[in-house]
C-alpha positions as CSV (number, residue, x, y, z in Angstrom):
1,M,51.6,98.3,113.4
2,Y,48.5,98.2,111.3
3,K,48.7,96.5,108.0
4,L,46.3,97.6,105.2
5,Y,45.9,95.5,102.1
6,T,44.6,97.6,99.4
7,R,44.8,98.7,95.7
8,P,44.3,101.9,93.8
9,G,40.7,102.8,92.9
10,S,39.3,100.4,95.5
11,G,37.4,100.8,98.7
12,G,40.8,101.0,100.3
13,F,40.6,104.8,99.4
14,V,38.5,105.6,102.5
15,A,40.5,103.3,104.8
16,E,43.8,105.0,103.7
17,A,42.1,108.3,104.2
18,A,41.1,107.4,107.7
19,F,44.7,106.6,108.6
20,L,46.1,109.8,107.0
21,L,43.5,112.0,108.6
22,A,44.2,110.4,112.0
23,G,48.0,110.7,111.5
24,E,48.3,107.1,112.4
25,P,51.1,105.1,110.8
26,F,50.3,101.9,108.9
27,E,52.0,99.5,106.5
28,H,50.6,99.7,103.0
29,I,50.4,96.4,101.2
30,D,49.3,96.6,97.6
31,V,47.3,93.6,96.3
32,A,47.1,93.0,92.6
33,K,43.6,92.5,91.2
34,T,43.4,88.8,90.1
35,D,40.9,86.0,90.0
36,N,43.6,83.6,91.3
37,P,45.0,85.1,94.6
38,D,47.3,83.2,96.7
39,A,46.0,81.1,99.6
40,A,47.5,83.4,102.2
41,F,45.4,86.3,101.0
42,L,42.2,84.2,100.7
43,A,42.8,83.2,104.3
44,I,42.3,86.8,105.4
45,S,39.9,87.9,102.6
46,P,37.7,84.9,101.6
47,L,35.9,86.9,99.0
48,N,39.2,88.1,97.5
49,Q,38.3,91.7,98.2
50,V,40.2,94.8,99.5
51,P,40.6,96.5,101.8
52,V,41.7,94.2,104.5
53,L,43.1,95.5,107.8
54,T,45.3,93.6,110.2
55,L,45.3,95.1,113.6
56,P,48.4,95.4,115.7
57,G,47.4,92.4,117.8
58,G,47.1,90.3,114.6
59,H,43.3,90.2,114.3
60,T,42.1,90.8,110.7
61,M,39.0,92.5,109.5
62,T,37.4,93.3,106.1
63,E,34.7,95.7,104.9
64,S,35.7,99.3,104.4
65,A,32.9,100.8,106.5
66,A,33.7,98.5,109.4
67,I,37.4,99.3,109.1
68,C,36.6,103.1,109.2
69,M,34.3,102.7,112.3
70,A,36.9,100.6,114.1
71,L,39.7,103.2,113.5
72,A,37.4,105.9,114.6
73,E,36.8,104.0,117.9
74,R,40.4,103.2,118.4
75,H,41.6,106.8,117.8
76,P,38.9,109.1,119.1
77,E,41.4,112.0,119.3
78,A,41.3,112.1,115.4
79,A,37.6,113.0,115.4
80,L,36.8,110.6,112.5
81,A,33.4,110.1,114.0
82,P,31.2,111.7,116.7
83,Q,32.1,110.4,120.2
84,A,30.0,107.6,121.7
85,G,27.1,109.1,123.5
86,A,27.1,112.3,121.4
87,P,23.8,113.3,119.8
88,A,25.4,112.9,116.3
89,R,26.7,109.4,117.0
90,A,23.5,107.6,116.1
91,D,23.3,109.6,112.8
92,F,26.9,108.6,112.0
93,L,26.2,104.9,112.5
94,R,23.0,105.2,110.5
95,C,24.8,107.0,107.6
96,M,27.6,104.4,107.5
97,A,25.2,101.5,107.5
98,F,23.0,103.1,104.8
99,M,25.9,103.8,102.5
100,S,27.5,100.4,102.9
101,S,24.3,98.5,102.5
102,A,22.5,100.5,99.8
103,L,24.9,102.6,97.8
104,Y,28.0,100.4,97.8
105,P,26.1,97.3,96.6
106,A,24.5,99.3,93.8
107,V,27.9,100.4,92.7
108,L,29.1,96.8,92.6
109,R,26.0,95.7,90.6
110,F,26.8,98.3,87.9
111,Y,30.5,97.5,87.6
112,Y,30.3,93.7,88.1
113,P,26.9,92.7,86.5
114,H,28.2,89.2,85.8
115,R,28.0,88.5,89.6
116,Y,24.3,89.1,89.6
117,S,23.2,87.2,86.5
118,S,24.6,84.4,84.5
119,D,22.5,85.5,81.5
120,E,24.7,87.6,79.2
121,G,21.7,89.3,77.8
122,A,20.6,90.4,81.3
123,K,23.7,92.4,82.1
124,A,22.5,95.6,80.5
125,G,19.4,95.4,82.6
126,V,21.4,94.8,85.8
127,R,23.4,98.0,85.1
128,K,20.3,100.0,84.3
129,A,18.7,98.9,87.5
130,A,21.9,99.7,89.4
131,V,22.0,103.3,88.1
132,A,18.3,103.8,89.1
133,E,19.1,102.5,92.6
134,L,22.1,104.8,92.9
135,D,20.0,107.8,91.9
136,R,17.3,106.9,94.4
137,D,19.8,106.5,97.2
138,F,21.8,109.6,96.4
139,A,18.6,111.5,96.3
140,V,18.0,110.4,99.9
141,V,21.4,111.7,100.9
142,D,21.0,114.9,98.9
143,K,17.8,115.7,100.8
144,A,19.4,115.0,104.1
145,L,22.2,117.4,103.2
146,A,19.9,120.4,102.5
147,G,21.0,123.2,104.7
148,R,23.9,121.2,106.2
149,Q,27.7,121.4,105.6
150,W,28.4,117.8,106.7
151,L,26.5,114.5,106.8
152,V,26.5,114.4,110.6
153,G,27.4,116.8,113.3
154,D,29.2,120.1,112.8
155,S,32.5,118.9,111.3
156,M,33.9,116.5,108.7
157,T,33.8,112.8,109.6
158,I,35.0,109.7,107.8
159,A,31.3,109.3,106.7
160,D,31.8,112.4,104.4
161,V,34.9,110.8,102.9
162,Y,33.0,107.5,102.4
163,L,30.3,109.5,100.5
164,L,32.9,111.1,98.4
165,M,34.3,107.7,97.4
166,L,30.9,106.3,96.5
167,F,29.8,109.5,94.6
168,S,33.1,109.3,92.6
169,W,32.0,105.9,91.4
170,H,28.7,107.0,89.9
171,P,28.9,105.9,86.3
172,E,27.2,109.1,85.0
173,T,29.4,111.6,86.8
174,E,28.4,114.9,85.2
175,R,24.7,114.2,85.4
176,A,25.0,113.1,89.0
177,R,26.8,116.2,90.0
178,Q,24.0,118.3,88.5
179,A,21.2,116.2,89.9
180,F,22.5,116.0,93.4
181,A,23.7,119.5,94.1
182,N,24.0,119.1,97.9
183,V,26.1,115.9,97.6
184,E,28.2,117.6,94.9
185,R,28.7,120.7,97.2
186,L,30.1,118.5,99.9
187,C,32.2,116.4,97.6
188,A,33.6,119.4,95.8
189,G,35.0,120.8,99.0
190,L,36.5,117.4,99.9
191,R,38.2,117.1,96.5
192,S,40.3,120.1,97.4
193,H,41.2,118.8,100.9
194,A,45.0,118.6,101.0
195,V,45.0,115.0,102.4
196,L,42.3,113.7,100.0
197,A,43.7,115.4,97.0
198,K,47.1,113.9,97.6
199,L,45.5,110.4,98.1
200,N,43.6,110.8,94.8
201,A,46.9,111.0,93.0
202,S,47.4,107.3,93.5
203,H,43.7,106.2,93.5
204,E,42.4,108.5,90.7
205,M,38.9,108.6,92.1
206,W,38.2,111.8,90.3
207,P,39.9,113.7,87.5
208,V,42.2,116.6,88.3
């Protein structure tokens, strides 16, 4: 069985969503947030981050986007992503790479500025720059969503859930919802999705 190491409010949200949307059973292992994890956890997550996924064969992987793409490949019947060879597949891969390499790091810079500067006085600047980067990147996604219901293809994929998670972490929620109307339109619909709304009860990604 799959084992997912996660915690509430983390990137584990989208990984859990992938399992639930696919109807695939997994063992949920809650990992407390601490600067001093045990050696066993560091062995599978050297950066002390969640989520971490252990596959049924024992292989372990990190990175929420990679976990979601792997699950989509292993369970194509769940339609978490366009099928390999489909026209929308390239768009899906591009979206996942963009969000994980641009939006997610900007989120981390805002909430963990001490990782990016040892100068206490510089932390406010790090946060300000992070918000500017988030706004720039969400504007790109917002433009791409003009006239579209979903990020890629003609149905919901795990990329849409990944976007919902990242948008929920914008530090200026109300302003962002007004500024990026297309992103908000997509996310508003997902917030009422039965599976995601139930998952939000434990993760508290958005207020209810």
